[in-house]
All heavy atoms as a GROMACS GRO file, in nm:
protein
  625
    1MET      N    1  20.815  16.880  -1.496
    1MET     CA    2  20.872  16.756  -1.545
    1MET      C    3  20.920  16.679  -1.437
    1MET      O    4  20.966  16.722  -1.325
    1MET     CB    5  20.997  16.804  -1.644
    1MET     CG    6  21.056  16.688  -1.714
    1MET     SD    7  21.156  16.748  -1.845
    1MET     CE    8  21.044  16.717  -1.975
    2LEU      N    9  20.923  16.548  -1.447
    2LEU     CA   10  20.943  16.451  -1.338
    2LEU      C   11  21.090  16.470  -1.289
    2LEU      O   12  21.124  16.462  -1.174
    2LEU     CB   13  20.926  16.307  -1.385
    2LEU     CG   14  20.954  16.206  -1.283
    2LEU    CD1   15  20.874  16.217  -1.157
    2LEU    CD2   16  20.925  16.064  -1.336
    3SER      N   17  21.185  16.490  -1.383
    3SER     CA   18  21.328  16.503  -1.345
    3SER      C   19  21.356  16.625  -1.258
    3SER      O   20  21.434  16.623  -1.168
    3SER     CB   21  21.416  16.506  -1.466
    3SER     OG   22  21.384  16.625  -1.552
    4TYR      N   23  21.283  16.739  -1.289
    4TYR     CA   24  21.299  16.847  -1.205
    4TYR      C   25  21.237  16.826  -1.065
    4TYR      O   26  21.288  16.879  -0.966
    4TYR     CB   27  21.235  16.979  -1.270
    4TYR     CG   28  21.312  17.017  -1.404
    4TYR    CD1   29  21.241  17.004  -1.516
    4TYR    CD2   30  21.447  17.055  -1.396
    4TYR    CE1   31  21.309  17.034  -1.643
    4TYR    CE2   32  21.520  17.084  -1.515
    4TYR     CZ   33  21.435  17.077  -1.645
    4TYR     OH   34  21.510  17.110  -1.754
    5ALA      N   35  21.122  16.774  -1.063
    5ALA     CA   36  21.053  16.756  -0.934
    5ALA      C   37  21.142  16.660  -0.843
    5ALA      O   38  21.160  16.683  -0.723
    5ALA     CB   39  20.923  16.675  -0.961
    6CYS      N   40  21.205  16.554  -0.905
    6CYS     CA   41  21.294  16.461  -0.833
    6CYS      C   42  21.413  16.543  -0.779
    6CYS      O   43  21.449  16.532  -0.659
    6CYS     CB   44  21.329  16.349  -0.915
    6CYS     SG   45  21.209  16.226  -0.939
    7ALA      N   46  21.474  16.624  -0.861
    7ALA     CA   47  21.593  16.701  -0.824
    7ALA      C   48  21.553  16.785  -0.701
    7ALA      O   49  21.640  16.808  -0.609
    7ALA     CB   50  21.641  16.776  -0.936
    8ASN      N   51  21.444  16.854  -0.712
    8ASN     CA   52  21.404  16.932  -0.597
    8ASN      C   53  21.383  16.870  -0.476
    8ASN      O   54  21.383  16.931  -0.366
    8ASN     CB   55  21.270  17.016  -0.631
    8ASN     CG   56  21.297  17.122  -0.744
    8ASN    OD1   57  21.406  17.183  -0.752
    8ASN    ND2   58  21.184  17.151  -0.821
    9LEU      N   59  21.357  16.742  -0.478
    9LEU     CA   60  21.349  16.660  -0.351
    9LEU      C   61  21.465  16.582  -0.318
    9LEU      O   62  21.472  16.509  -0.224
    9LEU     CB   63  21.222  16.557  -0.375
    9LEU     CG   64  21.082  16.624  -0.389
    9LEU    CD1   65  20.990  16.522  -0.436
    9LEU    CD2   66  21.045  16.688  -0.267
   10GLY      N   67  21.566  16.602  -0.397
   10GLY     CA   68  21.696  16.540  -0.358
   10GLY      C   69  21.710  16.393  -0.415
   10GLY      O   70  21.775  16.304  -0.359
   11ILE      N   71  21.619  16.356  -0.504
   11ILE     CA   72  21.607  16.230  -0.556
   11ILE      C   73  21.679  16.229  -0.701
   11ILE      O   74  21.651  16.304  -0.779
   11ILE     CB   75  21.465  16.187  -0.580
   11ILE    CG1   76  21.391  16.182  -0.449
   11ILE    CG2   77  21.451  16.042  -0.657
   11ILE    CD1   78  21.243  16.169  -0.458
   12ARG      N   79  21.769  16.125  -0.709
   12ARG     CA   80  21.839  16.111  -0.833
   12ARG      C   81  21.744  16.053  -0.938
   12ARG      O   82  21.671  15.950  -0.908
   12ARG     CB   83  21.953  16.007  -0.828
   12ARG     CG   84  22.040  15.991  -0.944
   12ARG     CD   85  22.158  15.912  -0.927
   12ARG     NE   86  22.141  15.783  -0.995
   12ARG     CZ   87  22.219  15.685  -0.973
   12ARG    NH1   88  22.319  15.689  -0.881
   12ARG    NH2   89  22.191  15.574  -1.045
   13TYR      N   90  21.738  16.102  -1.054
   13TYR     CA   91  21.651  16.066  -1.156
   13TYR      C   92  21.736  16.004  -1.285
   13TYR      O   93  21.826  16.082  -1.313
   13TYR     CB   94  21.554  16.182  -1.210
   13TYR     CG   95  21.477  16.147  -1.328
   13TYR    CD1   96  21.353  16.100  -1.312
   13TYR    CD2   97  21.530  16.179  -1.449
   13TYR    CE1   98  21.277  16.067  -1.432
   13TYR    CE2   99  21.446  16.151  -1.566
   13TYR     CZ  100  21.329  16.097  -1.561
   13TYR     OH  101  21.252  16.066  -1.662
   14GLU      N  102  21.697  15.892  -1.325
   14GLU     CA  103  21.764  15.839  -1.449
   14GLU      C  104  21.660  15.806  -1.546
   14GLU      O  105  21.563  15.729  -1.514
   14GLU     CB  106  21.836  15.710  -1.411
   14GLU     CG  107  21.950  15.725  -1.307
   14GLU     CD  108  22.078  15.791  -1.374
   14GLU    OE1  109  22.091  15.796  -1.501
   14GLU    OE2  110  22.157  15.849  -1.299
   15HIS      N  111  21.665  15.864  -1.654
   15HIS     CA  112  21.576  15.833  -1.778
   15HIS      C  113  21.633  15.716  -1.857
   15HIS      O  114  21.740  15.700  -1.884
   15HIS     CB  115  21.560  15.954  -1.864
   15HIS     CG  116  21.469  15.914  -1.987
   15HIS    ND1  117  21.343  15.916  -1.982
   15HIS    CD2  118  21.516  15.885  -2.104
   15HIS    CE1  119  21.296  15.879  -2.099
   15HIS    NE2  120  21.399  15.859  -2.180
   16GLY      N  121  21.538  15.619  -1.872
   16GLY     CA  122  21.577  15.499  -1.955
   16GLY      C  123  21.446  15.441  -2.012
   16GLY      O  124  21.363  15.400  -1.952
   17SER      N  125  21.454  15.453  -2.147
   17SER     CA  126  21.342  15.404  -2.218
   17SER      C  127  21.345  15.271  -2.276
   17SER      O  128  21.255  15.211  -2.330
   17SER     CB  129  21.308  15.502  -2.342
   17SER     OG  130  21.416  15.494  -2.427
   18GLY      N  131  21.467  15.204  -2.244
   18GLY     CA  132  21.494  15.078  -2.291
   18GLY      C  133  21.395  14.956  -2.243
   18GLY      O  134  21.404  14.854  -2.308
   19LEU      N  135  21.333  14.969  -2.135
   19LEU     CA  136  21.243  14.865  -2.091
   19LEU      C  137  21.109  14.883  -2.139
   19LEU      O  138  21.014  14.802  -2.095
   19LEU     CB  139  21.249  14.871  -1.937
   19LEU     CG  140  21.383  14.812  -1.875
   19LEU    CD1  141  21.382  14.824  -1.732
   19LEU    CD2  142  21.416  14.680  -1.926
   20GLY      N  143  21.074  14.994  -2.204
   20GLY     CA  144  20.936  15.017  -2.240
   20GLY      C  145  20.893  14.934  -2.350
   20GLY      O  146  20.962  14.860  -2.416
   21ILE      N  147  20.758  14.917  -2.368
   21ILE     CA  148  20.693  14.850  -2.474
   21ILE      C  149  20.659  14.941  -2.593
   21ILE      O  150  20.606  15.051  -2.571
   21ILE     CB  151  20.563  14.786  -2.412
   21ILE    CG1  152  20.588  14.686  -2.305
   21ILE    CG2  153  20.482  14.708  -2.536
   21ILE    CD1  154  20.469  14.632  -2.242
   22ASP      N  155  20.699  14.901  -2.712
   22ASP     CA  156  20.672  14.989  -2.833
   22ASP      C  157  20.535  15.025  -2.838
   22ASP      O  158  20.432  14.945  -2.821
   22ASP     CB  159  20.717  14.903  -2.946
   22ASP     CG  160  20.705  14.990  -3.075
   22ASP    OD1  161  20.743  15.098  -3.085
   22ASP    OD2  162  20.645  14.929  -3.172
   23SER      N  163  20.512  15.157  -2.873
   23SER     CA  164  20.369  15.206  -2.881
   23SER      C  165  20.282  15.139  -2.988
   23SER      O  166  20.167  15.128  -2.972
   23SER     CB  167  20.374  15.356  -2.900
   23SER     OG  168  20.433  15.388  -3.025
   24ALA      N  169  20.350  15.083  -3.090
   24ALA     CA  170  20.262  15.014  -3.195
   24ALA      C  171  20.207  14.895  -3.125
   24ALA      O  172  20.090  14.855  -3.171
   24ALA     CB  173  20.348  14.981  -3.304
   25LYS      N  174  20.272  14.823  -3.036
   25LYS     CA  175  20.216  14.705  -2.977
   25LYS      C  176  20.100  14.745  -2.870
   25LYS      O  177  20.018  14.663  -2.842
   25LYS     CB  178  20.319  14.626  -2.893
   25LYS     CG  179  20.422  14.567  -2.987
   25LYS     CD  180  20.521  14.491  -2.911
   25LYS     CE  181  20.616  14.409  -2.990
   25LYS     NZ  182  20.559  14.281  -3.039
   26ARG      N  183  20.106  14.866  -2.830
   26ARG     CA  184  19.986  14.904  -2.730
   26ARG      C  185  19.875  14.977  -2.793
   26ARG      O  186  19.763  15.001  -2.729
   26ARG     CB  187  20.063  15.011  -2.632
   26ARG     CG  188  20.162  14.952  -2.542
   26ARG     CD  189  20.212  15.049  -2.442
   26ARG     NE  190  20.216  15.186  -2.478
   26ARG     CZ  191  20.324  15.258  -2.526
   26ARG    NH1  192  20.439  15.193  -2.532
   26ARG    NH2  193  20.314  15.384  -2.557
   27LYS      N  194  19.887  15.007  -2.917
   27LYS     CA  195  19.796  15.092  -2.989
   27LYS      C  196  19.648  15.046  -2.987
   27LYS      O  197  19.547  15.130  -2.960
   27LYS     CB  198  19.838  15.130  -3.122
   27LYS     CG  199  19.762  15.238  -3.191
   27LYS     CD  200  19.822  15.284  -3.314
   27LYS     CE  201  19.778  15.417  -3.364
   27LYS     NZ  202  19.876  15.509  -3.398
   28PHE      N  203  19.624  14.922  -2.996
   28PHE     CA  204  19.488  14.875  -3.024
   28PHE      C  205  19.443  14.781  -2.910
   28PHE      O  206  19.355  14.695  -2.918
   28PHE     CB  207  19.472  14.807  -3.145
   28PHE     CG  208  19.495  14.894  -3.271
   28PHE    CD1  209  19.616  14.873  -3.346
   28PHE    CD2  210  19.408  14.990  -3.308
   28PHE    CE1  211  19.649  14.966  -3.460
   28PHE    CE2  212  19.440  15.080  -3.418
   28PHE     CZ  213  19.546  15.059  -3.492
   29LEU      N  214  19.498  14.803  -2.790
   29LEU     CA  215  19.460  14.717  -2.673
   29LEU      C  216  19.322  14.776  -2.624
   29LEU      O  217  19.302  14.887  -2.612
   29LEU     CB  218  19.566  14.726  -2.560
   29LEU     CG  219  19.709  14.681  -2.600
   29LEU    CD1  220  19.794  14.713  -2.480
   29LEU    CD2  221  19.706  14.541  -2.630
   30VAL      N  222  19.231  14.671  -2.602
   30VAL     CA  223  19.103  14.712  -2.556
   30VAL      C  224  19.065  14.634  -2.429
   30VAL      O  225  19.017  14.704  -2.329
   30VAL     CB  226  18.992  14.684  -2.671
   30VAL    CG1  227  18.857  14.715  -2.618
   30VAL    CG2  228  19.035  14.753  -2.800
   31SER      N  229  19.081  14.518  -2.426
   31SER     CA  230  19.029  14.437  -2.317
   31SER      C  231  19.134  14.399  -2.222
   31SER      O  232  19.259  14.409  -2.253
   31SER     CB  233  18.962  14.310  -2.366
   31SER     OG  234  19.057  14.228  -2.424
   32ARG      N  235  19.101  14.346  -2.109
   32ARG     CA  236  19.201  14.292  -2.005
   32ARG      C  237  19.278  14.180  -2.067
   32ARG      O  238  19.388  14.170  -2.042
   32ARG     CB  239  19.128  14.243  -1.876
   32ARG     CG  240  19.083  14.354  -1.796
   32ARG     CD  241  19.033  14.300  -1.664
   32ARG     NE  242  19.019  14.410  -1.564
   32ARG     CZ  243  19.027  14.384  -1.437
   32ARG    NH1  244  19.034  14.262  -1.380
   32ARG    NH2  245  19.020  14.496  -1.358
   33ALA      N  246  19.216  14.102  -2.140
   33ALA     CA  247  19.283  13.986  -2.218
   33ALA      C  248  19.390  14.043  -2.315
   33ALA      O  249  19.496  13.976  -2.326
   33ALA     CB  250  19.175  13.905  -2.289
   34ASP      N  251  19.356  14.148  -2.383
   34ASP     CA  252  19.456  14.212  -2.468
   34ASP      C  253  19.584  14.252  -2.390
   34ASP      O  254  19.697  14.226  -2.425
   34ASP     CB  255  19.404  14.337  -2.545
   34ASP     CG  256  19.306  14.301  -2.645
   34ASP    OD1  257  19.280  14.188  -2.687
   34ASP    OD2  258  19.223  14.396  -2.675
   35TYR      N  259  19.557  14.310  -2.282
   35TYR     CA  260  19.673  14.357  -2.199
   35TYR      C  261  19.743  14.240  -2.134
   35TYR      O  262  19.870  14.235  -2.131
   35TYR     CB  263  19.627  14.451  -2.078
   35TYR     CG  264  19.590  14.594  -2.126
   35TYR    CD1  265  19.463  14.633  -2.168
   35TYR    CD2  266  19.688  14.689  -2.124
   35TYR    CE1  267  19.446  14.760  -2.219
   35TYR    CE2  268  19.675  14.822  -2.163
   35TYR     CZ  269  19.541  14.856  -2.207
   35TYR     OH  270  19.519  14.987  -2.259
   36ALA      N  271  19.667  14.151  -2.094
   36ALA     CA  272  19.739  14.024  -2.041
   36ALA      C  273  19.823  13.958  -2.127
   36ALA      O  274  19.930  13.918  -2.102
   36ALA     CB  275  19.629  13.925  -1.986
   37GLU      N  276  19.783  13.946  -2.263
   37GLU     CA  277  19.857  13.889  -2.368
   37GLU      C  278  19.983  13.966  -2.399
   37GLU      O  279  20.089  13.914  -2.409
   37GLU     CB  280  19.773  13.870  -2.498
   37GLU     CG  281  19.841  13.804  -2.609
   37GLU     CD  282  19.758  13.784  -2.735
   37GLU    OE1  283  19.637  13.780  -2.717
   37GLU    OE2  284  19.823  13.778  -2.839
   38LEU      N  285  19.972  14.095  -2.403
   38LEU     CA  286  20.086  14.187  -2.430
   38LEU      C  287  20.190  14.166  -2.319
   38LEU      O  288  20.312  14.154  -2.342
   38LEU     CB  289  20.032  14.328  -2.433
   38LEU     CG  290  20.154  14.434  -2.440
   38LEU    CD1  291  20.226  14.425  -2.579
   38LEU    CD2  292  20.098  14.572  -2.419
   39PHE      N  293  20.138  14.179  -2.185
   39PHE     CA  294  20.232  14.160  -2.087
   39PHE      C  295  20.300  14.027  -2.069
   39PHE      O  296  20.414  14.007  -2.039
   39PHE     CB  297  20.174  14.204  -1.951
   39PHE     CG  298  20.146  14.353  -1.942
   39PHE    CD1  299  20.013  14.384  -1.890
   39PHE    CD2  300  20.223  14.444  -1.983
   39PHE    CE1  301  19.969  14.527  -1.886
   39PHE    CE2  302  20.189  14.594  -1.983
   39PHE     CZ  303  20.064  14.626  -1.929
   40ASP      N  304  20.226  13.922  -2.108
   40ASP     CA  305  20.282  13.780  -2.113
   40ASP      C  306  20.387  13.774  -2.218
   40ASP      O  307  20.504  13.733  -2.192
   40ASP     CB  308  20.178  13.682  -2.140
   40ASP     CG  309  20.226  13.542  -2.142
   40ASP    OD1  310  20.287  13.504  -2.047
   40ASP    OD2  311  20.217  13.473  -2.249
   41GLU      N  312  20.363  13.835  -2.330
   41GLU     CA  313  20.469  13.845  -2.442
   41GLU      C  314  20.597  13.913  -2.398
   41GLU      O  315  20.707  13.874  -2.422
   41GLU     CB  316  20.414  13.899  -2.580
   41GLU     CG  317  20.520  13.906  -2.677
   41GLU     CD  318  20.468  13.993  -2.798
   41GLU    OE1  319  20.358  13.990  -2.832
   41GLU    OE2  320  20.557  14.069  -2.844
   42TYR      N  321  20.569  14.039  -2.337
   42TYR     CA  322  20.670  14.114  -2.281
   42TYR      C  323  20.763  14.037  -2.186
   42TYR      O  324  20.882  14.034  -2.185
   42TYR     CB  325  20.617  14.244  -2.223
   42TYR     CG  326  20.722  14.329  -2.163
   42TYR    CD1  327  20.799  14.415  -2.246
   42TYR    CD2  328  20.740  14.336  -2.022
   42TYR    CE1  329  20.889  14.498  -2.191
   42TYR    CE2  330  20.849  14.424  -1.975
   42TYR     CZ  331  20.921  14.501  -2.058
   42TYR     OH  332  21.017  14.587  -2.009
   43ASP      N  333  20.693  13.968  -2.091
   43ASP     CA  334  20.764  13.893  -1.990
   43ASP      C  335  20.847  13.781  -2.035
   43ASP      O  336  20.964  13.751  -1.995
   43ASP     CB  337  20.665  13.845  -1.885
   43ASP     CG  338  20.727  13.785  -1.763
   43ASP    OD1  339  20.831  13.846  -1.718
   43ASP    OD2  340  20.679  13.685  -1.713
   44ARG      N  341  20.793  13.716  -2.137
   44ARG     CA  342  20.859  13.588  -2.202
   44ARG      C  343  20.962  13.629  -2.302
   44ARG      O  344  21.072  13.563  -2.313
   44ARG     CB  345  20.753  13.493  -2.270
   44ARG     CG  346  20.673  13.422  -2.173
   44ARG     CD  347  20.577  13.325  -2.256
   44ARG     NE  348  20.483  13.398  -2.339
   44ARG     CZ  349  20.489  13.410  -2.483
   44ARG    NH1  350  20.589  13.343  -2.531
   44ARG    NH2  351  20.403  13.476  -2.551
   45ILE      N  352  20.935  13.728  -2.381
   45ILE     CA  353  21.023  13.757  -2.511
   45ILE      C  354  21.097  13.891  -2.496
   45ILE      O  355  21.218  13.883  -2.510
   45ILE     CB  356  20.932  13.757  -2.637
   45ILE    CG1  357  20.862  13.620  -2.645
   45ILE    CG2  358  21.011  13.795  -2.750
   45ILE    CD1  359  20.754  13.620  -2.762
   46GLN      N  360  21.038  13.999  -2.456
   46GLN     CA  361  21.095  14.125  -2.471
   46GLN      C  362  21.190  14.148  -2.347
   46GLN      O  363  21.306  14.183  -2.372
   46GLN     CB  364  20.998  14.238  -2.456
   46GLN     CG  365  20.888  14.230  -2.570
   46GLN     CD  366  20.951  14.262  -2.706
   46GLN    OE1  367  21.031  14.346  -2.718
   46GLN    NE2  368  20.902  14.197  -2.814
   47LEU      N  369  21.143  14.118  -2.237
   47LEU     CA  370  21.233  14.145  -2.110
   47LEU      C  371  21.355  14.080  -2.100
   47LEU      O  372  21.455  14.135  -2.071
   47LEU     CB  373  21.146  14.128  -1.985
   47LEU     CG  374  21.191  14.188  -1.854
   47LEU    CD1  375  21.218  14.342  -1.864
   47LEU    CD2  376  21.097  14.159  -1.737
   48PRO      N  377  21.358  13.947  -2.134
   48PRO     CA  378  21.482  13.875  -2.137
   48PRO      C  379  21.587  13.926  -2.230
   48PRO      O  380  21.709  13.902  -2.213
   48PRO     CB  381  21.449  13.726  -2.172
   48PRO     CG  382  21.301  13.716  -2.144
   48PRO     CD  383  21.242  13.839  -2.163
   49ARG      N  384  21.546  13.996  -2.322
   49ARG     CA  385  21.647  14.065  -2.416
   49ARG      C  386  21.695  14.198  -2.371
   49ARG      O  387  21.784  14.256  -2.437
   49ARG     CB  388  21.580  14.087  -2.562
   49ARG     CG  389  21.532  13.955  -2.623
   49ARG     CD  390  21.454  13.990  -2.744
   49ARG     NE  391  21.419  13.865  -2.817
   49ARG     CZ  392  21.328  13.858  -2.922
   49ARG    NH1  393  21.285  13.962  -2.970
   49ARG    NH2  394  21.297  13.735  -2.972
   50ARG      N  395  21.649  14.241  -2.266
   50ARG     CA  396  21.688  14.371  -2.211
   50ARG      C  397  21.799  14.356  -2.097
   50ARG      O  398  21.795  14.422  -2.004
   50ARG     CB  399  21.576  14.444  -2.153
   50ARG     CG  400  21.452  14.462  -2.250
   50ARG     CD  401  21.480  14.563  -2.358
   50ARG     NE  402  21.376  14.616  -2.417
   50ARG     CZ  403  21.316  14.572  -2.535
   50ARG    NH1  404  21.356  14.463  -2.594
   50ARG    NH2  405  21.214  14.634  -2.577
   51THR      N  406  21.891  14.274  -2.128
   51THR     CA  407  21.995  14.250  -2.031
   51THR      C  408  22.083  14.359  -1.985
   51THR      O  409  22.104  14.372  -1.861
   51THR     CB  410  22.096  14.133  -2.076
   51THR    OG1  411  22.148  14.170  -2.202
   51THR    CG2  412  22.013  13.997  -2.097
   52ASP      N  413  22.106  14.452  -2.077
   52ASP     CA  414  22.188  14.568  -2.035
   52ASP      C  415  22.116  14.656  -1.941
   52ASP      O  416  22.168  14.698  -1.850
   52ASP     CB  417  22.236  14.655  -2.160
   52ASP     CG  418  22.335  14.589  -2.248
   52ASP    OD1  419  22.392  14.485  -2.202
   52ASP    OD2  420  22.345  14.625  -2.369
   53GLU      N  421  21.989  14.683  -1.962
   53GLU     CA  422  21.911  14.769  -1.878
   53GLU      C  423  21.889  14.698  -1.746
   53GLU      O  424  21.899  14.762  -1.642
   53GLU     CB  425  21.774  14.805  -1.948
   53GLU     CG  426  21.786  14.888  -2.074
   53GLU     CD  427  21.803  14.811  -2.199
   53GLU    OE1  428  21.832  14.696  -2.194
   53GLU    OE2  429  21.784  14.863  -2.311
   54LEU      N  430  21.866  14.578  -1.746
   54LEU     CA  431  21.842  14.502  -1.621
   54LEU      C  432  21.966  14.487  -1.546
   54LEU      O  433  21.956  14.503  -1.415
   54LEU     CB  434  21.780  14.367  -1.650
   54LEU     CG  435  21.639  14.359  -1.718
   54LEU    CD1  436  21.613  14.217  -1.761
   54LEU    CD2  437  21.534  14.415  -1.630
   55ARG      N  438  22.076  14.474  -1.607
   55ARG     CA  439  22.209  14.470  -1.530
   55ARG      C  440  22.228  14.608  -1.457
   55ARG      O  441  22.280  14.609  -1.344
   55ARG     CB  442  22.315  14.445  -1.628
   55ARG     CG  443  22.449  14.409  -1.562
   55ARG     CD  444  22.558  14.357  -1.668
   55ARG     NE  445  22.506  14.242  -1.733
   55ARG     CZ  446  22.491  14.226  -1.859
   55ARG    NH1  447  22.518  14.338  -1.947
   55ARG    NH2  448  22.457  14.113  -1.919
   56ILE      N  449  22.198  14.719  -1.530
   56ILE     CA  450  22.226  14.857  -1.463
   56ILE      C  451  22.132  14.859  -1.338
   56ILE      O  452  22.182  14.904  -1.231
   56ILE     CB  453  22.183  14.967  -1.560
   56ILE    CG1  454  22.290  14.969  -1.672
   56ILE    CG2  455  22.171  15.098  -1.494
   56ILE    CD1  456  22.264  15.057  -1.791
   57ILE      N  457  22.004  14.822  -1.351
   57ILE     CA  458  21.914  14.835  -1.238
   57ILE      C  459  21.962  14.735  -1.119
   57ILE      O  460  21.960  14.775  -1.006
   57ILE     CB  461  21.771  14.795  -1.280
   57ILE    CG1  462  21.725  14.913  -1.373
   57ILE    CG2  463  21.672  14.789  -1.161
   57ILE    CD1  464  21.594  14.876  -1.457
   58ALA      N  465  22.010  14.613  -1.161
   58ALA     CA  466  22.056  14.514  -1.060
   58ALA      C  467  22.174  14.577  -0.991
   58ALA      O  468  22.190  14.562  -0.865
   58ALA     CB  469  22.084  14.382  -1.128
   59ASN      N  470  22.256  14.650  -1.056
   59ASN     CA  471  22.379  14.707  -1.004
   59ASN      C  472  22.333  14.811  -0.908
   59ASN      O  473  22.403  14.813  -0.791
   59ASN     CB  474  22.470  14.768  -1.101
   59ASN     CG  475  22.603  14.814  -1.048
   59ASN    OD1  476  22.677  14.743  -0.982
   59ASN    ND2  477  22.625  14.936  -1.072
   60TRP      N  478  22.241  14.897  -0.935
   60TRP     CA  479  22.194  15.006  -0.834
   60TRP      C  480  22.154  14.932  -0.708
   60TRP      O  481  22.178  14.979  -0.601
   60TRP     CB  482  22.091  15.077  -0.895
   60TRP     CG  483  22.124  15.171  -1.008
   60TRP    CD1  484  22.237  15.227  -1.039
   60TRP    CD2  485  22.032  15.218  -1.113
   60TRP    NE1  486  22.234  15.294  -1.156
   60TRP    CE2  487  22.108  15.301  -1.187
   60TRP    CE3  488  21.890  15.203  -1.130
   60TRP    CZ2  489  22.055  15.362  -1.299
   60TRP    CZ3  490  21.838  15.266  -1.238
   60TRP    CH2  491  21.910  15.344  -1.334
   61ILE      N  492  22.074  14.824  -0.722
   61ILE     CA  493  22.015  14.754  -0.608
   61ILE      C  494  22.129  14.695  -0.523
   61ILE      O  495  22.129  14.711  -0.412
   61ILE     CB  496  21.912  14.653  -0.648
   61ILE    CG1  497  21.789  14.717  -0.708
   61ILE    CG2  498  21.875  14.565  -0.535
   61ILE    CD1  499  21.695  14.633  -0.781
   62SER      N  500  22.233  14.632  -0.590
   62SER     CA  501  22.338  14.561  -0.523
   62SER      C  502  22.418  14.672  -0.447
   62SER      O  503  22.484  14.643  -0.344
   62SER     CB  504  22.422  14.492  -0.611
   62SER     OG  505  22.498  14.577  -0.696
   63LEU      N  506  22.421  14.792  -0.498
   63LEU     CA  507  22.502  14.897  -0.430
   63LEU      C  508  22.421  14.960  -0.312
   63LEU      O  509  22.470  15.051  -0.240
   63LEU     CB  510  22.537  15.024  -0.527
   63LEU     CG  511  22.634  14.978  -0.630
   63LEU    CD1  512  22.654  15.084  -0.728
   63LEU    CD2  513  22.766  14.939  -0.559
   64GLY      N  514  22.293  14.916  -0.282
   64GLY     CA  515  22.213  14.956  -0.172
   64GLY      C  516  22.125  15.081  -0.218
   64GLY      O  517  22.050  15.128  -0.127
   65ASP      N  518  22.112  15.108  -0.351
   65ASP     CA  519  22.032  15.223  -0.397
   65ASP      C  520  21.884  15.173  -0.376
   65ASP      O  521  21.857  15.052  -0.408
   65ASP     CB  522  22.060  15.263  -0.535
   65ASP     CG  523  22.188  15.325  -0.553
   65ASP    OD1  524  22.249  15.372  -0.444
   65ASP    OD2  525  22.235  15.339  -0.664
   66ARG      N  526  21.800  15.259  -0.350
   66ARG     CA  527  21.654  15.240  -0.353
   66ARG      C  528  21.605  15.273  -0.492
   66ARG      O  529  21.641  15.376  -0.553
   66ARG     CB  530  21.581  15.325  -0.259
   66ARG     CG  531  21.624  15.287  -0.114
   66ARG     CD  532  21.574  15.393  -0.011
   66ARG     NE  533  21.446  15.346   0.033
   66ARG     CZ  534  21.375  15.430   0.119
   66ARG    NH1  535  21.403  15.546   0.142
   66ARG    NH2  536  21.258  15.374   0.164
   67VAL      N  537  21.539  15.182  -0.553
   67VAL     CA  538  21.497  15.194  -0.696
   67VAL      C  539  21.348  15.195  -0.718
   67VAL      O  540  21.282  15.104  -0.656
   67VAL     CB  541  21.563  15.085  -0.783
   67VAL    CG1  542  21.517  15.091  -0.927
   67VAL    CG2  543  21.718  15.090  -0.769
   68ALA      N  544  21.296  15.281  -0.791
   68ALA     CA  545  21.153  15.279  -0.830
   68ALA      C  546  21.142  15.295  -0.981
   68ALA      O  547  21.213  15.384  -1.044
   68ALA     CB  548  21.075  15.395  -0.765
   69LEU      N  549  21.078  15.210  -1.042
   69LEU     CA  550  21.057  15.220  -1.194
   69LEU      C  551  20.913  15.258  -1.223
   69LEU      O  552  20.824  15.215  -1.167
   69LEU     CB  553  21.072  15.078  -1.254
   69LEU     CG  554  21.212  15.014  -1.226
   69LEU    CD1  555  21.214  14.870  -1.293
   69LEU    CD2  556  21.318  15.097  -1.283
   70THR      N  557  20.915  15.369  -1.315
   70THR     CA  558  20.787  15.420  -1.350
   70THR      C  559  20.775  15.426  -1.503
   70THR      O  560  20.880  15.420  -1.570
   70THR     CB  561  20.759  15.554  -1.295
   70THR    OG1  562  20.852  15.643  -1.358
   70THR    CG2  563  20.774  15.574  -1.148
   71CYS      N  564  20.656  15.425  -1.557
   71CYS     CA  565  20.629  15.438  -1.695
   71CYS      C  566  20.550  15.564  -1.720
   71CYS      O  567  20.447  15.587  -1.646
   71CYS     CB  568  20.557  15.319  -1.750
   71CYS     SG  569  20.521  15.319  -1.913
   72TYR      N  570  20.587  15.635  -1.811
   72TYR     CA  571  20.515  15.763  -1.843
   72TYR      C  572  20.500  15.787  -1.995
   72TYR      O  573  20.598  15.771  -2.069
   72TYR     CB  574  20.591  15.882  -1.783
   72TYR     CG  575  20.528  16.012  -1.824
   72TYR    CD1  576  20.424  16.080  -1.755
   72TYR    CD2  577  20.590  16.089  -1.924
   72TYR    CE1  578  20.366  16.189  -1.800
   72TYR    CE2  579  20.535  16.212  -1.959
   72TYR     CZ  580  20.425  16.263  -1.896
   72TYR     OH  581  20.377  16.384  -1.932
   73GLU      N  582  20.379  15.818  -2.029
   73GLU     CA  583  20.361  15.847  -2.176
   73GLU      C  584  20.326  16.000  -2.190
   73GLU      O  585  20.242  16.051  -2.114
   73GLU     CB  586  20.239  15.763  -2.228
   73GLU     CG  587  20.256  15.617  -2.227
   73GLU     CD  588  20.374  15.579  -2.317
   73GLU    OE1  589  20.395  15.647  -2.425
   73GLU    OE2  590  20.445  15.485  -2.274
   74HIS      N  591  20.389  16.062  -2.286
   74HIS     CA  592  20.358  16.204  -2.303
   74HIS      C  593  20.214  16.225  -2.344
   74HIS      O  594  20.150  16.306  -2.300
   74HIS     CB  595  20.442  16.251  -2.424
   74HIS     CG  596  20.430  16.398  -2.459
   74HIS    ND1  597  20.450  16.501  -2.369
   74HIS    CD2  598  20.375  16.458  -2.562
   74HIS    CE1  599  20.418  16.621  -2.421
   74HIS    NE2  600  20.379  16.583  -2.538
   75SER      N  601  20.154  16.129  -2.421
   75SER     CA  602  20.017  16.136  -2.458
   75SER      C  603  19.960  15.988  -2.419
   75SER      O  604  20.010  15.886  -2.467
   75SER     CB  605  20.000  16.159  -2.600
   75SER     OG  606  19.863  16.130  -2.644
   76ALA      N  607  19.857  15.988  -2.337
   76ALA     CA  608  19.798  15.853  -2.304
   76ALA      C  609  19.749  15.778  -2.432
   76ALA      O  610  19.721  15.656  -2.420
   76ALA     CB  611  19.681  15.887  -2.210
   77CYS      N  612  19.731  15.846  -2.545
   77CYS     CA  613  19.686  15.777  -2.661
   77CYS      C  614  19.798  15.717  -2.741
   77CYS      O  615  19.770  15.644  -2.843
   77CYS     CB  616  19.610  15.873  -2.749
   77CYS     SG  617  19.464  15.941  -2.668
   78ASP      N  618  19.920  15.745  -2.716
   78ASP     CA  619  20.038  15.691  -2.784
   78ASP      C  620  20.063  15.539  -2.748
   78ASP      O  621  20.038  15.496  -2.638
   78ASP     CB  622  20.160  15.776  -2.755
   78ASP     CG  623  20.155  15.901  -2.833
   78ASP    OD1  624  20.061  15.920  -2.910
   78ASP    OD2  625  20.237  15.992  -2.790
   0.00000   0.00000   0.00000
């Protein structure tokens, strides 16, 4: 599990699913255009609504923390 691997390396791990894209919106993506449309919608509509999550990340950065964001799906088909 990622959290254990990070801990073993001395890296602080924070789980946060609040920035993710709902699996129903990803379910039928086929082409690059489909993905481009999804990410455009996410950038314009979804992300601006995630102010709490973005504020937390901005705070880490302002404190000098190094931040890496990753996305992981338990099943690639979800």
